[in-house]
C-alpha positions as MATLAB code, in Angstrom:
seq = 'MSAGSDHPAEPIAWDEAREVVSIVLLAAALMVVVAPAVRHLADGNSFGASDTISSLLTGIGPVSGGLLVGSALLIATTPAEDVVPALRLSVALISAVVAAGGMVALLIEATSVTAAHSAGYLIRLSTMSTRSLPGAMLAGLAAWLARNVVPFPKR';
ca = [
      32.313    1.437   22.014;
      35.670    1.310   20.335;
      37.019    4.385   18.587;
      37.106    2.671   15.163;
      33.483    1.486   15.292;
      31.030    2.491   12.582;
      28.118    2.371   15.019;
      26.633    5.556   16.470;
      27.769    6.420   19.964;
      24.185    6.577   21.223;
      21.414    4.201   20.254;
      18.344    5.614   18.542;
      15.113    5.562   20.549;
      12.346    3.355   19.215;
       9.981    6.381   19.166;
      12.149    7.947   16.504;
      13.011    4.747   14.658;
       9.319    3.753   14.491;
       8.502    6.837   12.485;
      11.380    6.167   10.076;
      10.288    2.570    9.589;
       6.720    3.668    8.942;
       7.802    6.252    6.378;
      10.064    3.758    4.598;
       7.273    1.170    4.450;
       4.873    3.810    3.130;
       7.375    4.956    0.520;
       8.040    1.371   -0.572;
       4.313    0.749   -0.960;
       3.995    3.896   -3.066;
       6.851    2.773   -5.293;
       5.245   -0.631   -5.841;
       1.871    1.030   -6.681;
       3.341    3.752   -8.965;
       5.855    1.545  -10.839;
       3.315    0.291  -13.461;
       2.307    3.888  -14.257;
       5.949    4.860  -14.730;
       6.503    1.783  -16.895;
       3.379    2.643  -18.920;
       4.564    6.216  -19.489;
       8.042    5.024  -20.445;
       6.690    2.516  -22.989;
       4.398    5.077  -24.607;
       1.766    2.381  -25.132;
      -1.775    3.445  -26.043;
      -4.537    1.015  -25.223;
      -8.215    1.372  -24.622;
      -9.253    3.210  -21.459;
     -10.024    0.111  -19.393;
      -6.790   -1.609  -20.446;
      -4.802    1.528  -19.603;
      -6.432    1.928  -16.170;
      -6.047   -1.797  -15.517;
      -2.342   -1.756  -16.399;
      -1.811    1.290  -14.176;
      -3.452   -0.501  -11.222;
      -1.412   -3.692  -11.445;
       0.849   -2.487   -8.615;
      -2.030   -2.859   -6.181;
      -1.591   -6.293   -4.719;
      -0.532   -8.230   -1.636;
       2.946   -6.701   -1.549;
       1.779   -3.064   -1.590;
      -1.069   -3.915    0.802;
       1.291   -5.695    3.178;
       3.669   -2.712    3.205;
       0.784   -0.381    3.982;
      -0.455   -2.659    6.796;
       3.072   -2.679    8.251;
       3.198    1.097    8.226;
      -0.331    1.357    9.677;
       0.466   -1.151   12.417;
       3.409    0.950   13.541;
       1.165    4.045   13.646;
      -1.695    2.197   15.349;
       0.492    0.754   18.075;
       2.086    4.101   18.908;
       0.567    6.099   21.729;
      -1.470    8.943   20.233;
       0.657   11.671   21.812;
       3.789   10.220   20.186;
       2.455   10.062   16.613;
       3.060   12.893   14.195;
      -0.514   13.717   13.101;
       0.536   14.302    9.492;
       2.128   10.855    9.349;
      -1.062    9.181   10.655;
      -3.142   11.162    8.126;
      -0.720   10.314    5.284;
      -0.823    6.604    5.997;
      -4.640    6.666    6.261;
      -5.140    8.692    3.050;
      -2.642    6.801    0.975;
      -4.051    3.473    2.149;
      -7.604    4.614    1.359;
      -6.578    5.721   -2.122;
      -4.823    2.408   -2.794;
      -7.896    0.513   -1.488;
     -10.133    2.488   -3.836;
      -7.763    1.804   -6.710;
      -7.885   -1.858   -5.868;
     -11.671   -1.777   -6.002;
     -11.526   -0.086   -9.427;
      -9.074   -2.771  -10.595;
     -11.469   -5.462   -9.340;
     -14.362   -3.889  -11.196;
     -12.367   -3.636  -14.438;
     -11.040   -7.180  -14.120;
     -14.521   -8.505  -13.447;
     -16.294   -6.706  -16.257;
     -13.830   -6.146  -19.076;
     -13.763   -8.383  -22.116;
     -10.166   -9.349  -22.709;
      -8.257  -12.315  -24.034;
      -8.760  -13.938  -20.621;
     -12.518  -13.639  -21.147;
     -12.425  -16.410  -23.723;
     -10.569  -18.619  -21.264;
     -13.422  -18.200  -18.809;
     -14.422  -16.267  -15.786;
     -12.534  -18.562  -13.441;
      -9.194  -17.406  -14.801;
     -10.172  -13.775  -14.263;
     -11.416  -14.664  -10.767;
      -8.031  -16.281  -10.128;
      -6.274  -13.057  -11.177;
      -8.510  -10.954   -8.992;
      -8.074  -13.199   -5.966;
      -4.273  -13.187   -6.171;
      -3.677   -9.510   -7.017;
      -6.237   -6.755   -6.649;
      -8.585   -8.320   -4.091;
      -5.947   -8.941   -1.391;
      -4.278   -5.620   -2.206;
      -7.581   -3.742   -1.769;
      -8.400   -5.679    1.418;
      -4.994   -5.048    2.992;
      -4.954   -1.387    1.973;
      -8.460   -0.981    3.418;
      -7.296   -2.593    6.646;
      -4.304   -0.235    6.738;
      -6.540    2.796    6.249;
      -8.797    1.630    9.060;
      -5.852    0.915   11.388;
      -4.220    4.275   10.760;
      -7.515    6.193   11.100;
      -9.168    4.453   14.049;
      -6.829    2.391   16.186;
      -4.892    3.888   19.067;
      -3.316    1.914   21.890;
      -4.492    2.712   25.415;
      -7.311    5.102   24.444;
      -8.216    7.604   27.121;
     -11.822    7.118   28.174;
];
């Protein structure tokens, strides 16, 4: 490498980079999930309990689920001896909590009487199938991947 180059002298091993990528994906997913709660606290709005919970769970969707699946895939495709156990556990637990939150959001969206209720159940079904349902499914998949899948299991 040339002396004026901004690149590191030695490349970083994928084993180390994989953990960094997984942590960044996990952190990004958490930011997407937590952002509505921060926005809700900053606005100081006070709604009914189901509306408050529903607004807090709006970050659970395909984007947060996809980020969690990306993080879990990196963990699941790493040989077991190369994974930091706390990272595997963190990805699994956070994904499980997000999946549970997605299920709560689905339940609230399916049962609450809101302005969308007068427009019909199909509009609420559309909201559920584009936001909380895929988010819950992807987060559940991520939890399963991080908890159960290891490449080249020893038998």
